[in-house]
N, C-alpha and C positions, 0 to 999 in steps of 0.2 A: 325187264325180267318178270315173268309170271310165276308165282310160287303158290302151290296148294299147301296150306298149313294144316297140321294135325294138332288137336287140342287134347291135353291130358286132363282127366277129371281130378278132383282134389285127392283122391286116393292114389293117384299116380298112374292110372291105367291110360294108355294111349288109345285114341280113337279118332275117326275122321271128324273134322270140324263140321258144325252145322251149316257153315257157309264157306264158299271159296273166296279167298281174299286176294285181290289183285295187288301185287307189290311192284312198284316201279323203281324204288330207291335201292333195293338190295336186301340181302339177308344178314341178320345180326344174331350172334350168339351172346347171351348175357350169362355170365358165370356167377351164380349166387341168387337164390330166391328169397332173400330177405326184403326188408322195406325198400332199400335203395334199388335192388335189382328189379323188383316188381314194378316200382314206380317208373324206372327207366324203360322197362319193357312196354309199359302202357303208353308212355309218351312217344316212344319210337314207333309203336304200332299205329298210333293215331297219326303220326307223320308219314305213314305209308311204307314203313319197313316191314319185312317179314321177320318175326322175332321168335327165337327159341331160348328158353331159360332152362339151365340145368342147375339142380340143387343137390348137394351132396347128401343131405339128410333124406330120410326115407319117405316122409309125407309132409303134408301141409303143417301139421301141428308140431312136429319135432323141430321145425326150423324157428319156432318162437321161443326165445330165451328171455325171461324176465316176467314182470308182473303187469305193470301199467306203463303208459307212455304219455309224456307231455307234448302237446301240439301248440306251440306259440302261433300267433296270428300269421307269421310268414310261412309256417308249415301248412296252415289251412289254405292260404292263398295258392301255394304250389299244388296242394291236393285238389283244389278247385280246378286248376288247369288240366288235370287228368281225370276229372269227373268223379272225385271221391270225397270231396269236402262235406257235402250234404249228408252222406251216409255216416261219416265220422261224427258229425255233430249230433245226429240222431242216436248214435250208439253210445255217446259219451256224456260228459258233463261240461258245459260251456260256462265260463266264469265271467264276471263283470269287472274284474281287476286281476292283475297278475299274481300278487301275493302280499303277505304280511310277515313281519319279523317279530318274534317274541324273545323275551329273556329266558334264562334257565328256569325261572319259577312260573313261566307262562304268561307274563304280563306283556301287553303290546308295546313295541318299541318303534316300529316304523312301517308304514304302508308302502307298497310298490305298485303303482298303477299299471305299469306295462305300456306297451305301444299299441296304438290303434291303427288298424288298416280297415278302411271302409268295407262294410259287409261281413266282417268277422269279429268274434269276441277276442279279448286279449289272450285267452288260453282255452283250449279244450283238452280234457283228459279222457282217456279210454283204455281198455285193456289191450295188451299186445295181441292176443288171439283175435279180438274183434277187428283191429286194424288189418291184421294179416288176412283175415277172411274177406274184408272189403276189397283189399288190393287184389287178392286172388280172383275173386268174382269178376272184377273189372278187367283184369288181364285176359281171362278166358273170353269174356264178351268182346274184347278187342281183337280176338283171333290169335293171341299169343299161345305158343306151345310150351307147356310146363312139363318138365321131366324130372321126377324125384329120384333119389338114390342113384344119381348120375353125376359124374364129373369128367374132367379131361386128364389125360396123362402127358400130352404133348401139344404144343402150339407151334406152327411153322408160319412165321410172319412174312408172307411173300409179297411180291409187288402187286399181284392181281387178286390176292385173297389170303385168308388165314386158314391153313390146313389144320384140322383138329382131329386128334386121336382121342377117342373116349375110352373110359375105363372098361367097357365091355368089348373093346377091340374094333369097334366100328369107326369109320372115318367120314369126314365131311369137310366142305370148304365154305367159309362164310366171308362176306364182304368186309365185315369188321367184328371185333370181339370187345365186349365191355367186361372189365373185371370189377364185379360188385361183390366179391367174396370176402369182404370184411378185413378186420385188423390183421389176421393171419393169412392174408391173400397169397394164393399160389400164382395168380396171374401177374402180381407185382414184379416178380423177377424178370419177366419178359419186357418190362418197361423201364424199371429203375434198378439201381445197384443192388446186388444180392444181399448185402449186409444191412440194408435199411430195415429197422425194426421199431415197433412202438416202445415208448419209454414208460416205465412204471412211475406213477406220480408219488407214491408213498402212502396213498390212501386206498382203502377198500370200502365197499358199500354193502350193507344189509338192505334187503327189500322184502316186504311182505304185504299182501292184501289184507285190509281190515274193513269192518263196517264203517261207513262214513258218518262221522259226528257232524252235527249241524254247523259248527264253526269251520269245518273244512269245505268252504265254498270258494276257495282259491288255493294257491300254494301257500302253506304255512311253514315257516322256518323257525326253529327254536335252537338258539345257540347254547352250548353247554361247555363244560371244562375240558372234555376230551373229544368233542366232535359236534356235529350239527345234525339235528333231527328234522326231517321234512315230511309233510303230508300233502298228498295230491289227490283231488277228487277225480274219479274215473267212471262215475256213474251215479245215478240218484241215490243208491244205497251202498255204494262201494268207493273206497279210497285205497291208497297204498301209503305205507310208511317207508321212508328210507333213512338210513343212518350212515353218514360218512365219518370214518375215523382213521387215524394213523394206524398203519398195519404193516408188520414185517413182510417183505416180499417173499413169497413162496410158502408162507404159513397157511396150512389148510385146516379146515374144520370138518368133522363128520356131521352128517345130517342130524344126528341126535344131539349134537352139541350146539347147534345154531341158536335155538330159542333161549337157552340158558345164557349163552354168551351175549346175545343181544340185550336181555334183561339187565345183565350186569352193567353194560355200557349205558343203559337208559336210567339207571338208579338215581343219578343226581337230579334228574329233571322233575319239575312239578307240572301242574296244570294239565293240559291236553295229553302230553306225553306220559305222564304218570297214570292217567286213566287208561290209556291204551296199553301201557306196559302190564298193568294188573290183569288184563284180559287176554294177554298173549298166550296161546296154548302151546304146550310142549311139542305137539305135532304140526305146528303151523308150517305152511309151505314157504319157507324162507329161501330167497335167492341171495347168494353171496358171491361177489366177484371183485377183482382188482380194477383199479381205475388207471387207464393208460392213455397216452396222447401221442400224436404224430402229425406233423405237417410236412408232407413230402415236397421236395423241390420241384419246380416246373422244369420241363414240360411233364404233363401227366399222360402222355401218349408216346408211342413209338410205332411208326408205320401204321398199321391198321388196328392196333390194340390200344385201348384207352381205359383209364381207371376212374372209378367214382367212389364216393362214400368213405368208409373207414379204411379202405385200401390206401388212400392218400391223405385223409384228414381224420384220424381217430380223435374223438372229442370226449373228454370226461363229462359226466352228466350234470355239472353244476349250473348250467344255463338251459338245460332241457333242449339243446339244439342239435344233438347228434343225428336223429332221424330227420329233422327238418332240413339239415344241410344235404343229406343224401337224396331226399326227395327233390330239392331244388337242383341238385346236380343233374338228375334225370331230365327234368323239364328244360333246363338250359342246354344240355347236350343235344336233345332232340331239336330244339329251336335252332341251334347252330348248324346242325346237319341238314335241316329242312331248307335253310336259306343259302347255304354255301354251295359252290360248284366244285370245290376242291376239298378233299378229305383232310389234308393237313391244315388247311385254312380253318376248317370247322373246329378241329380239335384245339388249335391254338387259340381261337376265339373263346372256346369253352373254358379252357384253363384261365385265360385272361379275365373272364367275367367271374370266375369262382375263387381264384387264389386268395386275394386280399380279404375277401369276405370270410372265407373259411379260416384263414390265419388269425383274424380277429377273434373268432369264436374259440379256436384252440387255445390261444394265448390267454384270453380273458378267463376261460374256464379253469385253466391251469393256475392262474393267479388267485382265483377264489379258493381253490383247493389248498394252495400253499398257505393262504391266510388261515383257513380253517385248522390246519395242522399246527400252526404256531402263531396265534394272534399277537403275542407279545413282540414278535419280530417285525410285525407290520402294523404299528400303532395308528397310522394315518390311513389305513386301507378302508375304502368306502364300498362295502359289499353291495349295499342296495343301490348306490349311485352308479357303480360299474354295471350292474345288472340292467338298470334303466337305460343307460347309454347304449349298451349292446342291443337291447330290444328295439330301441329307436333306429339304430343303424340297420337292423334286420328288416324293419318296416319299409326301407327304401327299396326301389325296384331292383330286381336281380339282373 
């Protein structure tokens, strides 16, 4: 099959590609233009597929939700496979160790070295817009078609292709569809049972960008009486603060309430947190969101439709592995499709290589969150030890 692809520029305008891409393996629709969707699109395009990405939001920047992002060594390895690791390292802040734990007063308690993968630092931090820009540029260079302000209304999972009706009334047929549309996935219902939903952990998180203090040269975790504060370097002069705390499900805060609420929660802390708290402006751009988890049962495909990322393994942020696992999904899926002669065989191998790895991350992140909410109920819980174990497992081949 020969397909002429058309590339959308970052503003969402469609235009002819600079080059004609010969596609022998078929046409793929990726639903969702976030980190997982773009990574999968790049990996599939590099494998010889013609790829179209549809993103519900209206442009490149509106699909970026959050402040900064943690890239463990295994994320960098996966990004290297799609030609993006070097740009991420250049745009971010690479560390020499994973992290350090402090007590509520700011005194060091324990270091966390992290896992080593040859050629990569234990962790790189960068802003989400930077990562999204890097992935978008690489996708366009690979010949991927990006269509913003677009989604589907119907999928017909047929024997010879997936018929797709888009929200503007147009129709098309693709050889396969990848659901990369996140924790509220609309593609998921075509693969798994209708009532499958993410579970609220009981915690919510505040996040805000701050100037990087000199000691924020790795992830810094400071345990307190009502939650845990974290600091992540995401550039030479920039870091972000996060605060995980027990939170009633459904309770919302107005934008003008966020800074004051965060200061109240940070009041018991000394040291680094106290210094940052005093400089937190009332109009700081704070992101606040609930923490949810999901590990969907296998298989993660039905017919010609397959799911990746948060659509099947929503991960709370306690190990910084949510984006890493979504990127790995895309790399592994493309590898399976490249080598297999049968679509069902490829999808089955993909889930087989991903399921236990993602399950470990989901369950370990959930366990850390439960400990943070009620340390007294888990007196023998080893936060740093579990983190180190998981990071070492993630350093193993995917």
